[in-house]
N, CA, C and O atoms as a GROMACS GRO file, in nm:
protein
  340
    1UNK      N    1  -2.673   0.797  -2.771
    1UNK     CA    2  -2.611   0.672  -2.734
    1UNK      C    3  -2.664   0.631  -2.597
    1UNK      O    4  -2.665   0.712  -2.504
    2UNK      N    5  -2.706   0.508  -2.583
    2UNK     CA    6  -2.759   0.461  -2.456
    2UNK      C    7  -2.646   0.436  -2.357
    2UNK      O    8  -2.529   0.428  -2.395
    3UNK      N    9  -2.681   0.425  -2.230
    3UNK     CA   10  -2.578   0.405  -2.128
    3UNK      C   11  -2.510   0.270  -2.141
    3UNK      O   12  -2.391   0.259  -2.111
    4UNK      N   13  -2.581   0.167  -2.185
    4UNK     CA   14  -2.519   0.036  -2.204
    4UNK      C   15  -2.413   0.041  -2.314
    4UNK      O   16  -2.307  -0.019  -2.301
    5UNK      N   17  -2.442   0.112  -2.422
    5UNK     CA   18  -2.346   0.125  -2.531
    5UNK      C   19  -2.225   0.206  -2.486
    5UNK      O   20  -2.112   0.176  -2.525
    6UNK      N   21  -2.249   0.308  -2.405
    6UNK     CA   22  -2.138   0.390  -2.355
    6UNK      C   23  -2.049   0.308  -2.262
    6UNK      O   24  -1.926   0.320  -2.268
    7UNK      N   25  -2.108   0.225  -2.177
    7UNK     CA   26  -2.030   0.142  -2.087
    7UNK      C   27  -1.950   0.036  -2.161
    7UNK      O   28  -1.840   0.001  -2.119
    8UNK      N   29  -2.003  -0.014  -2.273
    8UNK     CA   30  -1.933  -0.116  -2.351
    8UNK      C   31  -1.809  -0.059  -2.418
    8UNK      O   32  -1.715  -0.134  -2.446
    9UNK      N   33  -1.807   0.071  -2.444
    9UNK     CA   34  -1.693   0.132  -2.512
    9UNK      C   35  -1.583   0.176  -2.416
    9UNK      O   36  -1.474   0.210  -2.461
   10UNK      N   37  -1.607   0.176  -2.287
   10UNK     CA   38  -1.507   0.217  -2.190
   10UNK      C   39  -1.394   0.116  -2.180
   10UNK      O   40  -1.415  -0.004  -2.198
   11UNK      N   41  -1.278   0.167  -2.153
   11UNK     CA   42  -1.164   0.079  -2.130
   11UNK      C   43  -1.178   0.018  -1.991
   11UNK      O   44  -1.232   0.082  -1.901
   12UNK      N   45  -1.130  -0.105  -1.972
   12UNK     CA   46  -1.138  -0.164  -1.838
   12UNK      C   47  -1.048  -0.086  -1.741
   12UNK      O   48  -0.940  -0.039  -1.779
   13UNK      N   49  -1.092  -0.075  -1.620
   13UNK     CA   50  -1.018  -0.002  -1.518
   13UNK      C   51  -0.911  -0.093  -1.459
   13UNK      O   52  -0.941  -0.204  -1.415
   14UNK      N   53  -0.790  -0.047  -1.457
   14UNK     CA   54  -0.681  -0.122  -1.396
   14UNK      C   55  -0.665  -0.075  -1.252
   14UNK      O   56  -0.583   0.012  -1.222
   15UNK      N   57  -0.744  -0.133  -1.165
   15UNK     CA   58  -0.743  -0.092  -1.026
   15UNK      C   59  -0.624  -0.156  -0.954
   15UNK      O   60  -0.605  -0.278  -0.960
   16UNK      N   61  -0.547  -0.075  -0.888
   16UNK     CA   62  -0.434  -0.125  -0.811
   16UNK      C   63  -0.469  -0.112  -0.664
   16UNK      O   64  -0.509  -0.005  -0.619
   17UNK      N   65  -0.453  -0.218  -0.591
   17UNK     CA   66  -0.482  -0.214  -0.449
   17UNK      C   67  -0.354  -0.208  -0.371
   17UNK      O   68  -0.249  -0.252  -0.419
   18UNK      N   69  -0.360  -0.155  -0.252
   18UNK     CA   70  -0.245  -0.144  -0.165
   18UNK      C   71  -0.231  -0.274  -0.088
   18UNK      O   72  -0.327  -0.322  -0.028
   19UNK      N   73  -0.113  -0.330  -0.089
   19UNK     CA   74  -0.086  -0.455  -0.019
   19UNK      C   75  -0.008  -0.423   0.108
   19UNK      O   76   0.090  -0.349   0.105
   20UNK      N   77  -0.052  -0.480   0.219
   20UNK     CA   78   0.014  -0.455   0.347
   20UNK      C   79   0.156  -0.507   0.344
   20UNK      O   80   0.183  -0.615   0.291
   21UNK      N   81   0.247  -0.429   0.402
   21UNK     CA   82   0.386  -0.469   0.413
   21UNK      C   83   0.431  -0.458   0.558
   21UNK      O   84   0.360  -0.402   0.642
   22UNK      N   85   0.548  -0.511   0.586
   22UNK     CA   86   0.604  -0.500   0.722
   22UNK      C   87   0.638  -0.354   0.750
   22UNK      O   88   0.650  -0.272   0.659
   23UNK      N   89   0.655  -0.323   0.879
   23UNK     CA   90   0.688  -0.186   0.916
   23UNK      C   91   0.829  -0.150   0.870
   23UNK      O   92   0.924  -0.222   0.899
   24UNK      N   93   0.843  -0.040   0.799
   24UNK     CA   94   0.977   0.007   0.763
   24UNK      C   95   1.044   0.070   0.885
   24UNK      O   96   0.980   0.089   0.989
   25UNK      N   97   1.170   0.103   0.873
   25UNK     CA   98   1.243   0.166   0.984
   25UNK      C   99   1.188   0.305   1.014
   25UNK      O  100   1.177   0.343   1.131
   26UNK      N  101   1.153   0.379   0.912
   26UNK     CA  102   1.098   0.514   0.930
   26UNK      C  103   1.006   0.545   0.814
   26UNK      O  104   1.002   0.473   0.714
   27UNK      N  105   0.932   0.653   0.828
   27UNK     CA  106   0.842   0.695   0.720
   27UNK      C  107   0.696   0.680   0.759
   27UNK      O  108   0.660   0.688   0.876
   28UNK      N  109   0.613   0.659   0.658
   28UNK     CA  110   0.469   0.651   0.676
   28UNK      C  111   0.416   0.522   0.614
   28UNK      O  112   0.471   0.471   0.517
   29UNK      N  113   0.308   0.471   0.672
   29UNK     CA  114   0.242   0.352   0.620
   29UNK      C  115   0.093   0.380   0.606
   29UNK      O  116   0.039   0.469   0.671
   30UNK      N  117   0.028   0.302   0.521
   30UNK     CA  118  -0.115   0.318   0.499
   30UNK      C  119  -0.193   0.219   0.585
   30UNK      O  120  -0.135   0.133   0.651
   31UNK      N  121  -0.323   0.233   0.583
   31UNK     CA  122  -0.412   0.159   0.672
   31UNK      C  123  -0.394   0.007   0.668
   31UNK      O  124  -0.389  -0.054   0.774
   32UNK      N  125  -0.384  -0.058   0.551
   32UNK     CA  126  -0.369  -0.204   0.553
   32UNK      C  127  -0.248  -0.252   0.632
   32UNK      O  128  -0.253  -0.356   0.698
   33UNK      N  129  -0.138  -0.178   0.625
   33UNK     CA  130  -0.019  -0.215   0.701
   33UNK      C  131  -0.040  -0.195   0.850
   33UNK      O  132   0.005  -0.277   0.931
   34UNK      N  133  -0.108  -0.087   0.888
   34UNK     CA  134  -0.138  -0.062   1.030
   34UNK      C  135  -0.224  -0.175   1.085
   34UNK      O  136  -0.198  -0.228   1.193
   35UNK      N  137  -0.327  -0.212   1.011
   35UNK     CA  138  -0.417  -0.319   1.056
   35UNK      C  139  -0.345  -0.453   1.065
   35UNK      O  140  -0.372  -0.531   1.157
   36UNK      N  141  -0.255  -0.479   0.971
   36UNK     CA  142  -0.181  -0.606   0.973
   36UNK      C  143  -0.089  -0.613   1.095
   36UNK      O  144  -0.075  -0.719   1.156
   37UNK      N  145  -0.027  -0.502   1.130
   37UNK     CA  146   0.064  -0.500   1.245
   37UNK      C  147  -0.014  -0.513   1.376
   37UNK      O  148   0.027  -0.587   1.466
   38UNK      N  149  -0.126  -0.442   1.386
   38UNK     CA  150  -0.204  -0.446   1.509
   38UNK      C  151  -0.289  -0.571   1.521
   38UNK      O  152  -0.322  -0.614   1.631
   39UNK      N  153  -0.325  -0.630   1.408
   39UNK     CA  154  -0.407  -0.751   1.410
   39UNK      C  155  -0.551  -0.726   1.449
   39UNK      O  156  -0.613  -0.810   1.514
   40UNK      N  157  -0.605  -0.611   1.411
   40UNK     CA  158  -0.743  -0.579   1.442
   40UNK      C  159  -0.816  -0.542   1.313
   40UNK      O  160  -0.754  -0.525   1.208
   41UNK      N  161  -0.948  -0.530   1.322
   41UNK     CA  162  -1.027  -0.495   1.205
   41UNK      C  163  -1.025  -0.344   1.181
   41UNK      O  164  -0.987  -0.266   1.268
   42UNK      N  165  -1.066  -0.307   1.062
   42UNK     CA  166  -1.072  -0.166   1.025
   42UNK      C  167  -1.170  -0.091   1.116
   42UNK      O  168  -1.142   0.020   1.160
   43UNK      N  169  -1.284  -0.153   1.142
   43UNK     CA  170  -1.385  -0.089   1.227
   43UNK      C  171  -1.332  -0.067   1.369
   43UNK      O  172  -1.353   0.040   1.426
   44UNK      N  173  -1.265  -0.166   1.424
   44UNK     CA  174  -1.207  -0.152   1.558
   44UNK      C  175  -1.104  -0.040   1.562
   44UNK      O  176  -1.099   0.037   1.657
   45UNK      N  177  -1.022  -0.033   1.458
   45UNK     CA  178  -0.920   0.071   1.453
   45UNK      C  179  -0.982   0.209   1.442
   45UNK      O  180  -0.941   0.302   1.512
   46UNK      N  181  -1.081   0.225   1.355
   46UNK     CA  182  -1.145   0.355   1.339
   46UNK      C  183  -1.222   0.396   1.465
   46UNK      O  184  -1.226   0.514   1.500
   47UNK      N  185  -1.283   0.299   1.533
   47UNK     CA  186  -1.347   0.329   1.662
   47UNK      C  187  -1.244   0.373   1.764
   47UNK      O  188  -1.269   0.464   1.843
   48UNK      N  189  -1.127   0.310   1.763
   48UNK     CA  190  -1.018   0.348   1.854
   48UNK      C  191  -0.967   0.488   1.826
   48UNK      O  192  -0.926   0.558   1.919
   49UNK      N  193  -0.967   0.530   1.701
   49UNK     CA  194  -0.926   0.667   1.667
   49UNK      C  195  -1.026   0.766   1.725
   49UNK      O  196  -0.987   0.868   1.782
   50UNK      N  197  -1.156   0.735   1.712
   50UNK     CA  198  -1.260   0.823   1.767
   50UNK      C  199  -1.251   0.834   1.919
   50UNK      O  200  -1.284   0.938   1.976
   51UNK      N  201  -1.205   0.727   1.985
   51UNK     CA  202  -1.192   0.726   2.130
   51UNK      C  203  -1.054   0.774   2.176
   51UNK      O  204  -1.023   0.766   2.295
   52UNK      N  205  -0.971   0.823   2.086
   52UNK     CA  206  -0.834   0.868   2.113
   52UNK      C  207  -0.746   0.756   2.168
   52UNK      O  208  -0.653   0.781   2.245
   53UNK      N  209  -0.775   0.636   2.130
   53UNK     CA  210  -0.697   0.520   2.171
   53UNK      C  211  -0.581   0.497   2.073
   53UNK      O  212  -0.475   0.448   2.113
   54UNK      N  213  -0.602   0.532   1.946
   54UNK     CA  214  -0.503   0.515   1.840
   54UNK      C  215  -0.478   0.649   1.773
   54UNK      O  216  -0.565   0.736   1.774
   55UNK      N  217  -0.359   0.668   1.714
   55UNK     CA  218  -0.331   0.795   1.644
   55UNK      C  219  -0.419   0.812   1.521
   55UNK      O  220  -0.454   0.714   1.454
   56UNK      N  221  -0.453   0.936   1.492
   56UNK     CA  222  -0.544   0.965   1.381
   56UNK      C  223  -0.476   0.963   1.245
   56UNK      O  224  -0.544   0.949   1.143
   57UNK      N  225  -0.346   0.975   1.240
   57UNK     CA  226  -0.279   0.975   1.111
   57UNK      C  227  -0.279   1.113   1.048
   57UNK      O  228  -0.318   1.212   1.110
   58UNK      N  229  -0.235   1.116   0.923
   58UNK     CA  230  -0.219   1.242   0.852
   58UNK      C  231  -0.275   1.225   0.711
   58UNK      O  232  -0.250   1.123   0.647
   59UNK      N  233  -0.349   1.324   0.664
   59UNK     CA  234  -0.404   1.318   0.529
   59UNK      C  235  -0.300   1.364   0.428
   59UNK      O  236  -0.247   1.474   0.439
   60UNK      N  237  -0.271   1.280   0.329
   60UNK     CA  238  -0.186   1.321   0.217
   60UNK      C  239  -0.269   1.387   0.110
   60UNK      O  240  -0.224   1.480   0.044
   61UNK      N  241  -0.390   1.338   0.092
   61UNK     CA  242  -0.486   1.394  -0.003
   61UNK      C  243  -0.624   1.365   0.057
   61UNK      O  244  -0.633   1.298   0.160
   62UNK      N  245  -0.730   1.413  -0.004
   62UNK     CA  246  -0.862   1.388   0.055
   62UNK      C  247  -0.897   1.240   0.073
   62UNK      O  248  -0.982   1.207   0.156
   63UNK      N  249  -0.833   1.151  -0.003
   63UNK     CA  250  -0.867   1.009   0.006
   63UNK      C  251  -0.751   0.921   0.050
   63UNK      O  252  -0.761   0.799   0.043
   64UNK      N  253  -0.641   0.980   0.096
   64UNK     CA  254  -0.524   0.901   0.133
   64UNK      C  255  -0.473   0.944   0.270
   64UNK      O  256  -0.421   1.054   0.286
   65UNK      N  257  -0.488   0.856   0.368
   65UNK     CA  258  -0.440   0.884   0.504
   65UNK      C  259  -0.325   0.789   0.534
   65UNK      O  260  -0.328   0.672   0.498
   66UNK      N  261  -0.221   0.842   0.601
   66UNK     CA  262  -0.104   0.764   0.637
   66UNK      C  263  -0.074   0.783   0.785
   66UNK      O  264  -0.117   0.880   0.847
   67UNK      N  265   0.000   0.688   0.840
   67UNK     CA  266   0.039   0.693   0.980
   67UNK      C  267   0.190   0.688   0.990
   67UNK      O  268   0.256   0.614   0.916
   68UNK      N  269   0.245   0.767   1.081
   68UNK     CA  270   0.389   0.771   1.104
   68UNK      C  271   0.431   0.641   1.171
   68UNK      O  272   0.368   0.597   1.268
   69UNK      N  273   0.537   0.579   1.122
   69UNK     CA  274   0.584   0.452   1.176
   69UNK      C  275   0.626   0.468   1.322
   69UNK      O  276   0.608   0.377   1.402
   70UNK      N  277   0.683   0.583   1.356
   70UNK     CA  278   0.726   0.607   1.495
   70UNK      C  279   0.605   0.602   1.588
   70UNK      O  280   0.613   0.544   1.696
   71UNK      N  281   0.493   0.662   1.548
   71UNK     CA  282   0.371   0.660   1.630
   71UNK      C  283   0.317   0.518   1.644
   71UNK      O  284   0.270   0.481   1.751
   72UNK      N  285   0.322   0.440   1.537
   72UNK     CA  286   0.271   0.303   1.542
   72UNK      C  287   0.361   0.216   1.631
   72UNK      O  288   0.311   0.133   1.707
   73UNK      N  289   0.493   0.236   1.622
   73UNK     CA  290   0.584   0.161   1.710
   73UNK      C  291   0.562   0.198   1.857
   73UNK      O  292   0.567   0.111   1.944
   74UNK      N  293   0.537   0.326   1.885
   74UNK     CA  294   0.508   0.369   2.022
   74UNK      C  295   0.377   0.306   2.070
   74UNK      O  296   0.366   0.265   2.186
   75UNK      N  297   0.277   0.299   1.983
   75UNK     CA  298   0.150   0.236   2.016
   75UNK      C  299   0.170   0.088   2.049
   75UNK      O  300   0.117   0.038   2.148
   76UNK      N  301   0.248   0.019   1.967
   76UNK     CA  302   0.277  -0.123   1.993
   76UNK      C  303   0.350  -0.142   2.125
   76UNK      O  304   0.321  -0.236   2.198
   77UNK      N  305   0.444  -0.053   2.155
   77UNK     CA  306   0.518  -0.062   2.281
   77UNK      C  307   0.426  -0.041   2.401
   77UNK      O  308   0.439  -0.110   2.502
   78UNK      N  309   0.332   0.054   2.390
   78UNK     CA  310   0.240   0.078   2.501
   78UNK      C  311   0.144  -0.040   2.519
   78UNK      O  312   0.107  -0.074   2.631
   79UNK      N  313   0.103  -0.102   2.408
   79UNK     CA  314   0.015  -0.219   2.417
   79UNK      C  315   0.088  -0.336   2.483
   79UNK      O  316   0.032  -0.405   2.568
   80UNK      N  317   0.213  -0.357   2.444
   80UNK     CA  318   0.294  -0.463   2.505
   80UNK      C  319   0.319  -0.436   2.652
   80UNK      O  320   0.319  -0.529   2.733
   81UNK      N  321   0.341  -0.309   2.687
   81UNK     CA  322   0.366  -0.272   2.827
   81UNK      C  323   0.240  -0.297   2.911
   81UNK      O  324   0.250  -0.345   3.024
   82UNK      N  325   0.123  -0.264   2.859
   82UNK     CA  326  -0.002  -0.289   2.932
   82UNK      C  327  -0.028  -0.438   2.948
   82UNK      O  328  -0.081  -0.480   3.051
   83UNK      N  329   0.010  -0.518   2.849
   83UNK     CA  330  -0.011  -0.662   2.854
   83UNK      C  331   0.083  -0.727   2.955
   83UNK      O  332   0.050  -0.828   3.016
   84UNK      N  333   0.203  -0.667   2.974
   84UNK     CA  334   0.301  -0.724   3.066
   84UNK      C  335   0.263  -0.697   3.212
   84UNK      O  336   0.306  -0.770   3.301
   85UNK      N  337   0.186  -0.595   3.237
   85UNK     CA  338   0.149  -0.558   3.375
   85UNK      C  339   0.038  -0.643   3.426
   85UNK      O  340  -0.005  -0.626   3.540
   0.00000   0.00000   0.00000
């Protein structure tokens, strides 16, 4: 069987994407929510993690990283405090 015929017989993939939500009171959030709250790009955020400017988060699985809401709220408070000075 050729590869084109094999691809034609596959079922379509139902890909579900993560949609950013507002910060919950407690728990963990994924990257799209962190980026939406901070208002920066993914590249800027990942560069900030490398520079120890932002928290690195926690791996739930090899492909799923989450951030503690308490750490993100503390980050927002420090950013606001620096802006006020």
